[in-house]
C-alpha angles and dihedrals in degrees: 000000000000119000090242092053091045090052092051091049092048091049091050092049089048091055091050092050096046116108119250114273114264116255119243108240123222125186111220129188112205127189120225111009113235102017108135094237094048093047096078093101095045095046093043093049094047090047091052094243097123090045089054088058092048095256130130115190125211101198123201115189119216135188094249151326094296093059090042091053093050091051089056094044091052092051092239088125136024099221136027123205122208104008113166111261094227090044091054091048090049098053092041090054088055093053102264114160096244132121130186113243098176149344114272104187132000117200125022103234091113091065114079137177121216146175135206111277091246093053117118088220109106101164139005088267087071094059099089107145091357127122118251121192134233127168108238137333112280094024127124089252089055089054093047094049090048088052092048090055096043099042097041096034093236127174094207119135113242110224128188108229104164121218128014093256093051090044092053091052090053093048096047091047092050096246092119127031101207122030133194132220144157127216140301084031113080098014092107091049089050091051090051089049092237091129136026129212116234101171145359133210088257088069086079137058087272089085107115094010128110100256100177132035139188114242137192134199109258091235091056090052092047100043102029103032095138090053092048089049091054090046090057092048089054091045092054092046090051092052089054090049092050091062101034104048130047087212085081090058090049091052093047095047094042092050093051097036093235131128114277089234088062090055090048091048090051094050099041098038102042111016119052109189093252090061092068098038102136095203100062122071105184134193103017088144087061096038094055100064090040090052090052093046092048088049096240088126129019095221137005114280114251122238089255090053092048091050089051094046098047112059107157110178114242117260 
């Protein structure tokens, strides 16, 4: 055997014997465990998509966009999934070290507000003096409830109730008059006629706008840009997988312990694929004046500020 051929063989054997490359770890805070739109990381990780891109996710679940946002601001995590768009604009305008790396959900039809079936409340107009739930300050539900009150001139009392399960407990026990939820949570209670929907997020100007975004700590973007870029490639690939392969429904339903038909109903009934396209942030021209009027920001962001805030990695 020639020395050249021996060298090539040795190199090939060395490659075969080499250990697998270590995965880059990213800490991710995700609002509302189990919602279809917030399940991209969980489904992609369980399907091996993030691993294929050299990424290992450490996922922390929060009670809403406000908590997610704070986890990113504090540096406890690298990335936050599902922060309210107006909330992200608000903290950025005050100097918080966050940047938007993608849209999370466009449109607000997945968010719904409900009452017990025996409640006298039939519509939002009946909520004078009543409590109406949102998850956490700075979340998309906070923005929607604020819009309900402003646009419909309500005198309801906004109340932070955390996650959909904790909100349901408070509604059914009479602590809160109007609860909030997002599918798949609450669909079984709706089918059993234990609760009744009185409004959705699309009953506000948020319809057609990007209501939630994915954010990253500015240090993560600066110091780990290549890793964040690969993360977004895996995220996009996972979104494609979630609509192309029923295996994604199996993963979602198996993870949550719910019937697969409930996962399918959630995806097909509430989340068209375009609604979770991470590359399209829609309606900022409409969001801006609303954010000022709702006092999330004191003045519209300039083009330079928007360009600094929104840093979606290239496909």
